[in-house]
C-alpha positions in Angstrom: -18.1 -30.2 -5.4 -20.5 -28.7 -2.9 -21.5 -25.3 -4.2 -21.3 -23.7 -0.8 -17.8 -25.0 -0.2 -16.8 -23.7 -3.6 -18.1 -20.2 -2.8 -16.5 -20.2 0.6 -13.1 -21.2 -0.8 -13.5 -18.7 -3.7 -14.4 -15.9 -1.2 -11.2 -16.6 0.7 -9.2 -15.8 -2.4 -7.8 -19.3 -2.9 -6.7 -20.3 -6.4 -8.5 -23.4 -7.9 -6.5 -25.7 -10.2 -6.6 -29.3 -11.5 -3.6 -31.5 -10.5 -4.3 -34.3 -12.9 -6.6 -36.2 -10.5 -8.7 -33.7 -8.7 -9.4 -30.0 -8.2 -7.2 -28.4 -5.6 -7.1 -25.0 -4.0 -3.9 -23.2 -3.3 -2.9 -20.1 -1.4 -1.8 -17.6 -4.1 0.8 -16.0 -1.8 2.5 -19.3 -1.0 2.5 -20.3 -4.7 3.9 -16.9 -5.7 6.6 -17.3 -3.1 7.6 -20.7 -4.4 7.7 -19.5 -8.0 9.6 -16.3 -7.3 11.9 -17.1 -4.4 12.2 -20.8 -3.8 12.6 -21.8 -7.4 16.1 -23.0 -8.4 15.9 -21.0 -11.6 14.7 -17.4 -12.3 11.5 -18.1 -14.2 11.4 -14.6 -15.8 14.8 -15.1 -17.3 14.0 -18.4 -19.0 10.5 -17.4 -20.1 11.6 -16.4 -23.7 13.4 -19.8 -24.1 10.3 -21.6 -23.0 8.3 -19.8 -25.6 10.7 -21.1 -28.2 10.7 -24.6 -26.6 14.4 -24.6 -26.1 16.1 -27.2 -23.8 17.1 -27.4 -21.0 15.3 -24.2 -20.1 11.8 -25.6 -20.9 12.4 -28.7 -18.6 13.7 -26.5 -15.8 10.7 -24.2 -16.1 8.2 -27.1 -16.1 9.9 -28.8 -13.1 9.9 -25.5 -11.1 6.3 -24.8 -11.8 5.2 -28.4 -11.0 7.1 -28.2 -7.7 5.5 -24.8 -6.8 2.0 -26.1 -7.4 2.7 -29.6 -6.0 1.6 -31.4 -9.2 3.2 -34.3 -10.9 4.4 -34.3 -14.5 2.7 -36.7 -16.9 3.7 -40.4 -16.4 2.7 -42.6 -19.4 2.9 -45.8 -17.4 0.4 -44.8 -14.7 -1.4 -42.2 -16.9 -1.4 -39.7 -14.2 -0.2 -36.1 -13.8 -0.2 -33.1 -16.1 1.5 -32.7 -19.5 4.2 -30.1 -19.9 1.8 -28.0 -21.9 -0.9 -28.2 -19.1 1.8 -27.1 -16.6 2.8 -24.2 -18.7 -0.9 -23.2 -19.1 -1.3 -23.5 -15.3 1.2 -20.6 -14.9 -0.8 -18.4 -17.4 -4.1 -19.1 -15.6 -2.4 -18.3 -12.3 -1.1 -15.0 -13.6 -4.6 -14.1 -14.8 -5.9 -14.9 -11.4 -3.4 -12.7 -9.7 -4.2 -9.8 -12.1 -7.9 -10.2 -11.2 -7.0 -10.0 -7.5 -5.1 -6.8 -8.1 -8.0 -5.2 -9.9 -10.7 -6.3 -7.5 -11.5 -3.7 -4.9 -11.6 -5.3 -1.5 -12.5 -3.6 1.7 -10.2 -6.1 3.6 -11.0 -8.0 6.7 -13.2 -6.4 9.3 
């Protein structure tokens, strides 16, 4: 990737992530809205079940996260997409990214 494009996208506050084929950049507010308000399940309520790998909560969690980020789940036939563990990790990285944004002092747009 062009380093100038990378810096420009990073400066705009976009979230970089891998979708199984290429690196993508997402609007953190739009992703958060999809995770919190447009998801068919309340992710915070099923989080403990996901940690214990209980079904059907884990599948519901992975499907909701994949939908929010616009990624595909792993398909063995085509060998494309992200594994369920990679999708769960994507949420953790995204939460760390949001924490970093909260702590970063920004003067705002001028």
